[in-house]
N, C-alpha and C positions, 0 to 999 in steps of 0.2 A: 978321582975327586968323589966323595959320598954325596949322594942326593939328600938336601935339606929336608924334603920330605921324610926320607927314612931316618935320619937323624931324629926328627922330630918324634916319630914314631916309636924309636928307641928310648930316647928319653922321658916320654910319657908314659911308657911300659914301665919303665925303671921308677919313676915318682910312686906309680900305683902299688909296685910292689914292696917298695921300702914303706910308705904309708901305712900299707894294709899289715905288713909285718910287725910294724911299730906302734898300731894302733891302741894295742893294750897299755903301752905308756902313754902315749900322746893324750888319750882320754882322760889319764889322771893329772895332766900338768894343766896351770893356767894358759892353754894353747889351744885354739882352735885347727881343724884341718884347712879352713878356709885361708887362714894366715899363711900357713905353710904353702898351699898353691899360689898365692898372690907372689910371696917372696920368689919362688920358682919361676914365677910367671915374668916377674922383672928380669932374674937371671937369663931367662930365653929371649928376652926382648933386646932392643937397640942399645942397651946401656951394658948388656951382657954378650951372651953369644949370639945375638942377632939374628935365632933362628925361626920366631916368629914373627910375621908383620901382618897388621891390618891396614897398613899404609903403603900405597904404591905412588911412588912420584908425590908424596905428600898429600894425597887425596886419600881420605879415611874411607874405610868400607864399611858404611854404616848399614848398608843392608845385610851383610853377613852377620853383624852383632845384633841386629833387629831380629833375624829369622832365628839364630841361637838362642837368644834370650827368651824369645817367645816361646820357643818348645821347651825349653827348662821351666818355664812358669806354668804351663799347661800342664806338664808332669806334675808339679810340685804342688800344685793347687788341687789335683784330683787327688794325691796322697793324703793330702790334709783333710779332705772331705771323707775319705776312706777310715781315717783314723777315729772319726768322730761317730759314737753311737748313741749320743745322747737324745732324747725324745725332743720332736720338732715342735716346741711349744714356747711361748715368748718369756715366760718366768725362767725356765733353763738357760735359754739363750740370752738371758738380760746383760749378761757382761759385754757379749759381743755386739749387741745393737748399742749400747752406751759406746765402746770403743770404733764402732764403725759410724754411728749417728751423732756422736759428740765429738769424741777426740779427733777424727780424721779431719772434718771441716775447721776445727781449731788448728790443727796443725798446718791444714792448706792456706788458710786466710791469713795466720800467724806469719808463716814463711814468706807469703807475697807481701806483707806489711814490710818485714825485714828487706827483702828486694827491692821495694819501693823506696822506702825511706832512708834505707843503709847503702845500698848499691847503684843507686840510680837509674834501676829498670822503669819501663812504664810498666802500666798494670797488666797487660796481656803477658810480657815476657816475666813478670812477678808472681801471676798466678800459676802460669806454666812451669815454674821453677818449684813452687808450691806443691803443684800436683806430681811433680816427677820424684819429689823427694818425700812426700807425705807417707805413702804406702810402706809397710814394714814388710821383710822378706820372708817367703815362705820356705826359701831354699837355704841360705845360710842360718836360718834361726831354729835348727832340728835339735840343738840341745836344750832348747828352753821350752820346746814343745811338746805334744803328747807323745808318751814314748812307744804306747800300743793301745789298741782299742780297750783295754782293761782300766785305762789311767782317766780317773776321773777328778784329778786335781784341777781347781778351778783358775789358777794361773796358768798352767799349761793349756788349759781347755781355750782360755780367753785368749792368749798368742796365738794359738793354732788357727782357731777360727776366724781372728782378725786376720792372720797372713793370708789365710785362704780367700777372704771376701774382700780386703780392700786393693788387692791389684787388680781388681775388677772394678769395685765402686770409684776409685779414682780417675778413671777414664774421663767421664764426663768433663772433669776439669782440666784435663789435657787438652779436650776438644775446646773448650772455652778458651785456654790459653792461646791455641793455634789459630781459633776464629780472629780473637782480639787482635793478633799479629798482622793478621792479612786484612781486617777491617775494623779500624778503631770506632766506626759507628755500630755499637749494640744493637740498634734499632734492627739493622739489616738481618741478624741473624740470631737474636736472643730467643725468639718465640720458637724457631726450629730446633734451637739446642734444649728447650725445655721439653717440647714433644717428641723428638727423635731421640737424642742423645741422652737422655734422662728417662722419660716414660716409657717410650718404645723398646729402646735398647735394654733396660733392665728387665722388663716385663719378657721379652723375647728371651733374654738370658735364661730366666727362671724355667720359662714354659718349655724350651728346647732342653733344659738341662734336666727336666722331668721325663719328657717323652722320649727323648732317643734312648738313653739308656733302659728304661722301661721295655722299649721293644727289643732291644738287644739282649737284655737279659731273659725275656720271653722266648727269644729265639732259640738261644744258647741251651736253655733248660729243655725246651721240647726236642730239640735235635739230638741233645745228648741221652734223651731217653731211648731215641731209637739205634743211633750208632754214636758211642763215645768218640769224641776226639781225641787226635794225639796226645798223650801226656805232656810232650816236650812244648806242644804248640797252644796248650791252653791259657796260659798266661797272658797271650798276645791278644786275647779277647779283651784284657783291660786297655791295652794301646788302642784297639780299634774302637772301646767306647769314647777314649779321650780324643782321638783323631775327628771320628765321625760327628761327636756332639759340637767339637769344636768349629770345624768346616761348616757345618750345616747352620749352626747359630751366626755364624758369620756372612753365610749365604744371605740371611733374612735381617742383617744390621742389627744383630743383637750382640751382647758382649759375651765373646767366645769364653773368657775367664771366670766370669761368673757361673756361665753355663756348666763347665766342666767341674767348678767346686761342687756344684749342685749334683752335677752326675755322681761324683764321689760318694756324696750322702745317700742318693737313690740306691746305687748299687750297694751299699752295705747294708741295706733293708730290704732287698730285692728276691735274693738267694734264697732259696730254700735249705740248701746246705751252706751253713755259716762260714765252712773251710774256704769256700770258692773267694769271696772277698779278700780273705786273710792271705790266700796265695797270692792274688793279685798285689796285694799291699807289698808283701815281700819283694816282688817282683819290681815295681814300680819304684821302690825305693832303693834299690839297687842301680836301676837306670838312672834315678835322680842323682846320686851320688857320683856316676861316672860323668853325667852332663854337668855337675857343679865343678869338677876338676878343670874340664875344658873351658867353661866359662870364667873362672877367676884367673886362670892361666891367660887368658886372651887379656883380662883388665890389667893383669901386671904388665903384659907387654905393650900396651897403649900408654902408658904413662910416660911422660915427658917432663924433664927437670924444669927446663925453662917457662913453659905456661903454667905449670903448676907453682912456681915461684911468682910469676906475674900476678896469678889470681889468689895467691896465699892470703892474703889478709880478708879479701872478701868470703874465702872459703871457711876461714876461721871463724869470721863473724857468724855464718850459717851454723857451722859446727856448734860453736857455743850456744846460740839461741836453741838450736833444734835438740841437743842431747842435754842441755842443763837446765833450759827454761821451758819451752814450748811443749815438749814431751811430755816431762815429769810433771809440769802444773797441769796440762790436758788431762792427763792419764787421772790426777787427783781431783780435778773436777767431774771428770766422766764417772767416777765411781762413788762420789758422794751418796751417802745412804744407801751402798749396794749392799743386799743382805746376801751373804754367803750360802751357796745350797750345801756344801759340804762339811758345816758344822752349825752349831747353835748360836754362834755369835751374831750379835744384831748386825754389825757392819763388818765390812772387810778388813783382814788385819793391815794396820798401816804399812807393816812391811810389803805385803804382797801387793798394796797400792803403789809404794815406790818401785817396786820392781816390774810393774806394769809401764810405768814410765820410764825406767832405765832401760828396758829390753826393748827399745822401737830400732830394732835392728835393719840397717838400709842394705840393699845388694842387687840381685839381678832384677828384681821388678824395675827399680829405677833406671838401670841401665836400658832395658827394653822401652821404657818411655821416652828415654832420651833418645835413642836410636829411631822409634817412631817419629819423634818431633822433626828430627832431621830430615826425615823423607816425607814430610808434611809442612815445609814452610819456615822451619827454623834455621835461619843462615846468618852468615855474617858475624859483626861483633859479639852480638847477642847468643848465637849459637856457641861461640867460643867461651865466653863467660860462663853460661848456663853449663855447659859440658865440664869444664874444668872445675868448677863448684861441684858437680855431681859426683865426678871421680874421685875428689878429694875426701868429700864426705863419705863415700862408700867404702875408702881406703880407712880413713879414720874409725869407721864403724867396724870393718873387720878387724881391727887392732883392738880398740878398746871394749868392743863388747865380746871380742874372741878372749881375751885375756880374761875378762871379768866373768865369762857365762860358767864355768866352771866352780870357782869359790862361792859366788853368790848363790847358785842353785845349790850348792851343797849346804851353806846356811840356811837357805829357805827349807831343805828338806829337814833339816835338824831342828828347827827353832820353829817352824810355821806349819809345815805339811805334816809333821809327825805329831803334832799337837791334834790336827784334824782327823789323823786317822787313829786317833784314840777315842773318840766321839762314837756316839750310837750312830745306827745307820744313815747312811746320808739321804737327805732329802729328796735327791735326784729318784730314789728307788721307788718314791709316792707317785711319780710320773710313768714309770716304766710298767 
């Protein structure tokens, strides 16, 4: 009898081969790679071959899911930072500040209101649900993000920078929900939440995200002048920057996700040889794609029919509000009177604003926050409710956003982005 582990390796290898060889056809279809991985994960799970198990004796292995998704997110947010070469000033990053400072709070508190008013949650559970589902995903949204460091499209830039930042900046609200679950008297922890989980953690994340990669890049460049590293090993410098930045930031109770994103921005600007960060980006993106396969396979394998049906109407309420009302209207509000840098229009094109609203893709980041909440006090009926709403919402996002991404981005390139490319030099150049 064959070892199930060996069979798993065989099937994953087969999936990678088939998807890679067929990628030329898949990219032309209204179909995402994540949707393929999800379907394969379901096939390998309990309703198919039963080869992948995150449950043993009905006990869910939340720690494995947390650690895997944590690693996937830090790789992805670093990749987001490496792709961005825009000047670090408020005007150029105006769309990002709006998406993070206006849209994300709208998403969190609107989802919390849905949880409180329609799903019977208390405020702690509702805010936790909002914090879990509010962040967009830097992993599954690669098709609508920046394609390379020379891509100056504002829609792609906004979605990339939003995905890189909001996975970190939703964390204070995850903590808020967890604290509220443990103690309904906000006076006992609210001041600590403001001082530690907002002010200190964000400041520490930014500081460490600048300091650690600066030191590593300095060491790398000075040592390379004396004796060059092995060519096959050079790309691992990027991994070391990710792991050291993340771990050292967590040591001082800062937000590691935020620090790693900032580290990507710093690395892109710190090397004297511009080819170094480009080589790191290529390696990181390959690793990111491999990790995406494993994570979405696991998601497919943990889906169970009965609980998804039990919480179906609640999930449907959240999906309708989030996809069709909260995100689109929040994005529209967030981009009011936003002047585009890449053209001479006075406001962003209405099509661009609606696409900001539609491409609020949910995925690995939400899985991480859910697994983190499991390990920090979320349990019982509330855990089941939030978990299956989250799983179903991510599945719905993989399906509807995966199917719509290719045709909508093709429409955008033809009708909006092409018009911008025909205008004189971008305003961004004025800041470089």
